[in-house]
ZAMARGU-4260 file (C-alpha; in steps of 0.2 Angstrom, whole numbers, plus 5000, padded with zeros to 4 digits):
<rodrens>
0) 4897/4441/5036 | 4891/4425/5030 | 4902/4414/5041 | 4904/4425/5056 | 4896/4418/5071
5) 4895/4433/5084 | 4898/4429/5102 | 4884/4435/5112 | 4879/4438/5131 | 4869/4421/5131
10) 4886/4412/5125 | 4895/4420/5139 | 4884/4416/5153 | 4885/4396/5148 | 4901/4397/5147
15) 4907/4407/5161 | 4908/4399/5180 | 4905/4411/5192 | 4912/4412/5210 | 4909/4420/5224
20) 4924/4433/5229 | 4930/4431/5210 | 4929/4440/5195 | 4930/4432/5179 | 4938/4439/5163
25) 4921/4434/5155 | 4912/4446/5166 | 4920/4462/5159 | 4925/4458/5142 | 4914/4466/5129
30) 4902/4458/5118 | 4893/4464/5101 | 4877/4469/5101 | 4872/4460/5085 | 4884/4470/5075
35) 4876/4475/5058 | 4893/4482/5052 | 4909/4476/5058 | 4920/4492/5053 | 4906/4506/5063
40) 4904/4495/5078 | 4921/4490/5082 | 4925/4508/5080 | 4912/4514/5089 | 4916/4502/5105
45) 4930/4510/5118 | 4941/4494/5117 | 4958/4492/5111 | 4958/4472/5104 | 4947/4461/5097
50) 4949/4444/5099 | 4941/4431/5085 | 4943/4415/5081 | 4943/4404/5064 | 4935/4388/5065
55) 4944/4377/5051 | 4957/4364/5045 | 4952/4367/5027 | 4969/4375/5023 | 4979/4360/5035
60) 4968/4348/5022 | 4974/4356/5007 | 4993/4353/5013 | 4988/4334/5018 | 4988/4339/5035
65) 4979/4331/5049 | 4962/4337/5053 | 4958/4346/5069 | 4964/4362/5070 | 4946/4369/5069
70) 4944/4364/5088 | 4956/4377/5095 | 4943/4392/5097 | 4931/4383/5106 | 4943/4374/5117
75) 4952/4393/5120 | 4935/4402/5122 | 4931/4391/5138 | 4946/4393/5148 | 4950/4412/5144
80) 4933/4418/5149 | 4937/4409/5166 | 4952/4417/5168 | 4954/4428/5182 | 4950/4447/5180
85) 4962/4457/5191 | 4972/4474/5189 | 4984/4463/5179 | 4975/4465/5163 | 4960/4478/5158
90) 4947/4465/5151 | 4935/4480/5148 | 4946/4485/5134 | 4944/4468/5124 | 4930/4463/5114
95) 4927/4445/5111 | 4919/4446/5093 | 4914/4428/5089 | 4922/4416/5078 | 4923/4414/5057
100) 4913/4396/5056 | 4917/4382/5042 | 4907/4367/5046 | 4899/4367/5030 | 4913/4366/5020
105) 4922/4354/5032 | 4908/4344/5026 | 4909/4344/5006 | 4927/4338/5011 | 4920/4321/5020
110) 4912/4317/5002 | 4917/4298/5001 | 4917/4298/4983 | 4929/4312/4982 | 4946/4305/4977
115) 4959/4310/4986 | 4965/4321/4969 | 4949/4330/4971 | 4948/4332/4990 | 4964/4342/4989
120) 4958/4353/4974 | 4941/4356/4982 | 4951/4360/4999 | 4963/4372/4990 | 4947/4383/4982
125) 4938/4383/5000 | 4953/4390/5009 | 4954/4405/4995 | 4934/4408/5002 | 4942/4407/5019
130) 4956/4419/5015 | 4943/4432/5008 | 4934/4430/5025 | 4951/4433/5036 | 4957/4447/5027
135) 4942/4456/5026 | 4939/4455/5044 | 4957/4459/5050 | 4956/4474/5037 | 4940/4479/5046
140) 4948/4478/5064 | 4963/4487/5060 | 4955/4500/5048 | 4945/4503/5065 | 4959/4507/5074
145) 4961/4489/5084 | 4973/4477/5086 | 4966/4460/5079 | 4971/4444/5090 | 4965/4430/5076
150) 4964/4411/5087 | 4963/4393/5077 | 4964/4386/5061 | 4979/4383/5052 | 4992/4394/5045
155) 4983/4398/5030 | 4976/4410/5038 | 4993/4422/5038 | 4989/4427/5022 | 4973/4436/5026
160) 4980/4443/5041 | 4994/4451/5031 | 4983/4456/5017 | 4970/4464/5028 | 4983/4472/5038
165) 4993/4477/5022 | 4974/4486/5015 | 4972/4493/5031 | 4987/4501/5032 | 4989/4504/5013
170) 5007/4497/5012 | 5015/4480/5013 | 5020/4474/5030 | 5032/4465/5040 | 5030/4446/5049
175) 5038/4437/5062 | 5033/4419/5061 | 5036/4409/5077 | 5038/4392/5068 | 5046/4374/5066
180) 5041/4377/5047 | 5044/4393/5035 | 5027/4389/5026 | 5033/4398/5010 | 5030/4383/4998
185) 5026/4387/4981 | 5011/4394/4973 | 5005/4377/4968 | 4985/4382/4976 | 4980/4387/4993
190) 4986/4380/5008 | 4993/4381/5026 | 5011/4378/5018 | 5011/4394/5007 | 5001/4408/5015
195) 5018/4418/5016 | 5023/4414/4999 | 5007/4419/4992 | 5007/4437/5003 | 5026/4441/4997
200) 5023/4438/4980 | 5006/4450/4979 | 5016/4463/4988 | 5007/4462/5005 | 5022/4456/5013
205) 5040/4464/5015 | 5051/4457/5028 | 5048/4440/5034 | 5059/4433/5048 | 5055/4414/5053
210) 5061/4410/5071 | 5067/4394/5076 | 5064/4383/5058 | 5068/4365/5062 | 5083/4359/5051
215) 5075/4342/5049 | 5058/4347/5043 | 5065/4359/5027 | 5070/4351/5011 | 5087/4358/5002
220) 5074/4366/4987 | 5064/4376/5001 | 5081/4381/5010 | 5090/4388/4994 | 5072/4399/4989
225) 5074/4405/5007 | 5092/4408/5005 | 5090/4418/4989 | 5073/4428/4992 | 5077/4445/4995
230) 5066/4450/5011 | 5067/4432/5020 | 5078/4431/5036 | 5077/4415/5048 | 5086/4406/5061
235) 5085/4387/5066 | 5076/4381/5082 | 5095/4370/5083 | 5106/4385/5083 | 5095/4394/5096
240) 5091/4379/5108 | 5101/4365/5104 | 5119/4370/5099 | 5116/4387/5107 | 5125/4395/5093
245) 5114/4409/5093 | 5106/4417/5110 | 5086/4417/5112 | 5087/4435/5118 | 5100/4442/5105
250) 5087/4432/5091 | 5073/4441/5097 | 5082/4458/5094 | 5088/4455/5076 | 5071/4449/5072
255) 5062/4465/5079 | 5077/4474/5070 | 5073/4468/5055 | 5053/4469/5055 | 5050/4485/5066
260) 5053/4496/5051 | 5036/4498/5049 | 5019/4488/5055 | 5021/4470/5057 | 5011/4454/5062
265) 5015/4442/5075 | 5013/4424/5070 | 5014/4410/5083 | 5012/4393/5076 | 5009/4379/5089
270) 5020/4366/5079 | 5032/4375/5087 | 5030/4372/5104 | 5036/4356/5112 | 5021/4343/5114
275) 5008/4354/5111 | 4994/4344/5101 | 4995/4351/5084 | 4993/4348/5065 | 5012/4344/5065
280) 5015/4340/5084 | 5034/4340/5089 | 5043/4332/5104 | 5057/4343/5102 | 5053/4361/5102
285) 5053/4379/5113 | 5046/4377/5129 | 5027/4386/5133 | 5038/4398/5146 | 5050/4401/5131
290) 5037/4405/5119 | 5027/4415/5133 | 5043/4427/5133 | 5044/4429/5115 | 5026/4435/5113
295) 5029/4447/5131 | 5047/4455/5122 | 5039/4455/5103 | 5020/4463/5110 | 5030/4479/5118
300) 5033/4487/5101 | 5021/4500/5093 | 5021/4492/5076 | 5013/4476/5080 | 4997/4475/5071
305) 4990/4458/5076 | 4992/4441/5085 | 4989/4427/5076 | 4990/4407/5086 | 4987/4393/5074
310) 4988/4377/5070 | 4983/4367/5088 | 4972/4354/5086 | 4967/4349/5103 | 4958/4332/5106
315) 4944/4329/5119 | 4958/4324/5132 | 4968/4338/5127 | 4955/4352/5127 | 4960/4359/5141
320) 4977/4361/5144 | 4978/4368/5124 | 4966/4380/5130 | 4974/4386/5144 | 4990/4387/5133
325) 4982/4399/5122 | 4974/4410/5134 | 4992/4412/5143 | 4996/4418/5126 | 4984/4430/5123
330) 4986/4437/5140 | 5004/4438/5139 | 5001/4449/5123 | 4989/4461/5129 | 4997/4464/5147
335) 5013/4468/5137 | 5006/4478/5123 | 4994/4489/5135 | 5008/4494/5147 | 5020/4498/5133
340) 5008/4511/5126 | 5000/4517/5141
</rodrens>
């Protein structure tokens, strides 16, 4: 794949900080040996999970959002590889594949001669290129019998994840989206706010559960659309965590009952997590511990097809805590899923 930068042992050695008496995550994960055919090479590896990044914020820009989500992968891999390798997680069952790089496309969007309208139009066309890469890579990984863990970029990539999984299973799939926003906006050109709408309308997505919508940031028109669309169910953050009309644990069960009828994707948008630097950072959201509990509960299901963590937009000063957060979420998912399927 043209935009895939494979992660090598040289990359690993530059990042892992060894220490006497300790064994780090990066010392035992599987790495590629210059893969030439993603499907065949991944299928041949004795691993269960394939981690890859998406270094882009094109879909966010296309949605009139803040740039920065392209930084999440780099922030994560630095921390993840330096976490401890111990009996709590079998790092040898994990492949760190690399990341999809869109630095050239991002540079195109910086052209000062572009009007705002033309920049948005270009960003939406470029998002379609990202869609194609993501769907192909997710399709190849699932088809090879492994579970993709996708890190970084905007929530536009939900479309590629769902499409790739759907094509691999040769049927529509379901999805749980842990998010402050519905991302079910109209089909006005691809961007980070309508990935689920495109996937739904094109038949790749069937049942869609949105967990934790923020009532202050959904228009009445969008609310009417969600309420009238067969296959879309949601709860709100306010009902779960402010008014506490709904229980967190019981809502996880309701969400799982809705999507667990077939294969489903697990989408985690960092916009939903309180005080985490993201494209739409919130001062009021779920705590990191609540998100970790959510992932651990959902990951035990055999039908979960992938994990996608998106929309984090770390700065130079917040790179380490964001990387640590995402590393927690990745390892929580793997531990829960691996232990439930042994």
